C-alpha positions in Angstrom: 100.3 44.7 297.3 99.5 42.2 300.0 96.8 43.4 302.2 94.3 42.0 304.9 91.4 43.3 307.0 91.4 43.7 310.8 88.6 44.7 313.1 89.8 48.2 313.0 90.6 48.4 309.3 92.9 47.3 306.3 96.4 46.8 306.4 98.7 46.6 303.2 102.2 45.8 302.5 103.6 46.9 299.0 106.2 44.4 297.2 108.8 47.3 297.5 108.4 47.3 301.2 108.7 43.6 301.9 111.8 43.6 299.5 113.6 46.2 301.2 112.9 44.6 304.6 114.2 41.3 303.3 117.2 42.8 301.7 118.3 44.5 304.8 117.9 41.0 306.4 119.9 39.2 303.9 122.8 41.8 303.5 123.4 41.6 307.2 124.1 37.9 307.2 127.7 36.7 307.5 129.1 35.6 304.2 126.9 37.7 301.8 128.8 40.2 299.7 125.7 41.7 298.1 122.6 41.4 296.2 122.6 40.4 292.5 120.0 41.5 289.9 117.2 39.0 289.2 115.8 40.3 286.0 116.7 42.3 282.9 115.0 45.3 284.0 117.0 45.4 287.3 120.3 44.8 285.2 119.7 47.8 283.0 118.6 50.1 285.7 121.7 49.2 287.5 123.8 50.2 284.6 121.9 53.4 284.1 121.8 54.6 287.7 125.1 55.7 289.2 123.7 55.6 292.7 124.4 52.7 295.3 122.5 49.6 294.5 119.1 49.4 296.5 118.3 46.7 298.9 115.4 45.4 296.9 117.6 44.4 294.2 117.5 40.6 293.6 114.3 39.9 295.5 111.1 38.7 294.3 108.1 38.3 296.7 104.8 36.5 295.6 102.0 35.4 297.7 98.9 36.4 299.9 98.2 37.8 303.3 98.6 34.3 304.6 102.0 33.4 303.3 104.5 34.5 301.0 107.2 33.0 298.8 110.5 35.0 298.4 113.3 34.2 295.8 116.7 35.8 296.6 119.7 36.3 294.3 123.0 37.0 296.1 126.8 37.0 295.9 128.8 35.5 298.5 132.5 35.3 299.9 134.8 32.8 298.6 135.4 29.9 300.9 132.2 30.1 302.7 129.9 27.3 303.2 127.0 28.2 300.8 124.4 25.8 302.6 125.2 27.4 305.9 124.7 30.8 304.3 121.5 29.7 302.6 120.2 28.3 306.0 121.1 31.5 308.0 119.4 33.5 305.3 116.2 31.4 305.2 115.9 31.8 309.0 116.6 35.3 309.4 114.1 36.2 306.4 111.4 34.1 308.1 111.9 35.6 311.4 112.0 39.2 310.2 109.0 39.1 308.0 107.0 37.4 310.7 108.0 39.8 313.2 107.5 43.0 311.2 104.4 42.1 309.4 102.7 39.1 311.0 102.9 37.3 307.4 104.2 33.7 307.3 107.1 32.9 304.8 106.2 29.7 303.1 109.3 29.2 300.9 112.7 31.1 300.6 114.8 30.2 297.5 118.3 31.4 297.9 120.2 31.5 294.5 123.8 32.2 294.4 124.8 34.3 291.3 128.3 35.1 292.1 131.3 34.3 294.3 133.5 37.3 295.4 137.3 36.8 296.6 
């Protein structure tokens, strides 16, 4: 949990909340087909679960209340410019997280794990 104190009280954000917020922003970017699992636990839970993949799949958030680092695993559309997609994702994630939480995003690592035609 990432939390900080204000004059009124304490504000906290769970990693799950941040992952869902980031996942929603990433999947709305042009050229992104979907999220890819980033760990064995996510791959295994994907095989066991029959429901739709969650938005937080493929996202790791680390950091403090001052700044966070984000790692994102995605699948892209064939023929799209991967650097353009990565730049779009980076800017959108930084904007959405700062606007919703007030926390600055220090680094966004976009890892392309698949290409779909």
